C-alpha positions in Angstrom: -7.7 5.5 -9.4 -10.2 6.3 -6.7 -12.0 3.6 -4.7 -13.7 5.7 -2.1 -16.1 3.0 -0.8 -13.6 0.4 0.2 -11.1 3.0 1.4 -13.7 4.7 3.5 -14.7 1.3 5.0 -11.2 0.4 5.8 -10.6 3.9 7.2 -13.6 3.6 9.5 -12.7 0.1 10.7 -9.1 0.9 11.5 -10.1 4.1 13.3 -12.9 2.4 15.3 -10.7 -0.5 16.3 -7.7 1.7 16.9 -5.5 -0.5 14.7 -2.4 0.6 12.8 -1.0 -0.6 9.5 2.2 -0.7 7.5 2.7 -1.8 3.9 5.6 -3.4 2.0 4.9 -3.2 -1.8 6.8 -4.5 -4.8 4.8 -4.7 -8.0 2.3 -2.1 -7.0 5.0 0.5 -6.5 3.4 2.4 -3.7 -0.1 2.4 -5.1 -1.6 0.7 -2.1 0.0 3.2 0.3 -1.3 6.0 -1.9 -4.8 4.7 -1.8 -4.8 4.1 2.0 -3.7 7.7 2.6 -6.5 9.2 0.5 -8.9 9.2 3.4 -9.0 11.9 5.9 -7.8 10.5 9.3 -5.5 8.0 7.7 -2.6 9.5 9.7 -4.1 7.8 12.8 -3.6 4.3 11.4 -1.2 4.4 8.4 2.4 4.3 9.9 4.7 3.2 7.1 4.7 2.4 3.4 7.8 0.8 1.8 8.4 0.1 -1.9 10.8 -2.8 -1.7 11.0 -3.4 -5.4 14.4 -5.1 -5.7 15.7 -8.3 -4.1 18.4 -6.1 -2.4 15.7 -3.9 -0.8 13.8 -6.9 0.4 17.0 -8.2 1.9 18.4 -5.0 3.3 15.3 -3.2 4.5 12.9 -6.1 5.3 15.7 -8.5 6.4 14.5 -11.3 4.1 17.4 -13.7 3.5 18.7 -13.6 -0.1 19.0 -17.4 0.0 15.2 -17.6 0.6 14.5 -15.1 -2.2 16.7 -17.1 -4.6 15.2 -20.4 -3.5 11.5 -19.5 -3.6 11.7 -16.5 -5.9 10.8 -12.9 -5.1 7.3 -13.6 -6.3 6.2 -16.3 -3.9 3.9 -17.0 -1.0 6.9 -17.2 1.3 8.3 -13.8 0.3 4.9 -12.1 0.5 4.4 -13.4 4.0 7.9 -12.3 5.1 7.2 -8.9 3.6 4.0 -8.5 5.6 5.5 -9.8 8.9 8.7 -7.8 8.5 7.1 -4.4 7.7 4.8 -5.0 10.6 7.7 -5.6 12.9 9.8 -2.7 11.6 6.9 -0.2 12.0 5.5 -1.8 15.1 2.0 -1.8 13.7 -1.0 -4.0 14.4 -1.2 -5.1 10.8 1.3 -5.6 8.0 0.5 -6.0 4.3 3.0 -7.5 1.8 2.5 -7.6 -2.0 4.9 -9.0 -4.6 4.2 -9.9 -8.2 4.9 -9.7 -11.9 3.2 -6.7 -13.4 4.7 -7.3 -16.9 5.0 -7.2 -19.7 8.4 -8.9 -18.9 9.5 -10.9 -15.9 7.6 -14.1 -16.4 9.4 -17.3 -15.3 8.5 -20.9 -15.7 5.5 -21.5 -13.5 4.9 -17.8 -12.9 3.2 -15.9 -15.6 2.8 -12.1 -16.0 0.0 -11.1 -13.7 1.0 -13.5 -10.8 0.7 -11.7 -7.5 0.9 -12.8 -3.9 -0.7 -10.7 -1.2 -0.2 -11.3 2.5 -1.8 -9.7 5.5 -0.3 -10.3 9.0 -1.3 -9.5 12.6 0.0 -10.8 15.9 -2.5 -13.6 15.7 -2.7 -14.7 12.1 -1.2 -14.4 8.6 -3.2 -14.8 5.4 -1.7 -15.1 2.0 -3.4 -15.6 -1.4 -2.1 -16.0 -4.9 -3.8 -14.2 -7.8 -3.2 -14.3 -11.6 -4.5 -11.0 -13.1 -5.0 -10.4 -16.8 -4.2 -7.2 -18.7 -1.4 -4.8 -19.2 1.1 -3.6 -16.5 -1.2 -0.8 -15.3 -4.2 -3.1 -15.1 -2.3 -5.7 -13.1 -1.1 -3.1 -10.7 -4.6 -1.7 -10.2 -6.1 -5.2 -9.7 -3.4 -6.1 -7.2 -4.0 -2.9 -5.2 -7.8 -3.5 -5.2 -7.5 -7.1 -4.1 -5.0 -6.0 -1.4 -7.6 -3.6 -0.1 -10.4 -6.2 -0.3 -8.2 -8.6 1.7 -7.3 -5.9 4.2 -11.0 -5.1 4.7 -11.8 -8.7 5.6 -8.7 -8.9 7.8 -9.5 -5.8 9.9 
């Protein structure tokens, strides 16, 4: 899955602005980190990529309280925001990206269908979070989530 245009645009912006980024991914399983590191020069801005797939990893690594995960659900705006802010804090980067969702085909819950994804971007000044509901199979949901994450990041940088 190559998206050279958007990756190159993000690469140029991050290098020009001398900004760093870290990523905490769940449903995308490292795909966003992989895409961000395709570009030459990415080592100057990409600091850390974590795949915090389980609730335990979100709790132990990102320090998201289990009670919040259980109350709001691992796939929620609150958890995506915490993921973005926590990875940013852990890595001490200018930007943090957090992505959590249900790639399917299982995992749907009442009110949260397969394809539901929350993407959050955080800086020291602002945090943006959006909810998406993607259609398709597991691979398609993951790719769409990664692409939307990059599109959000591009606007955020």
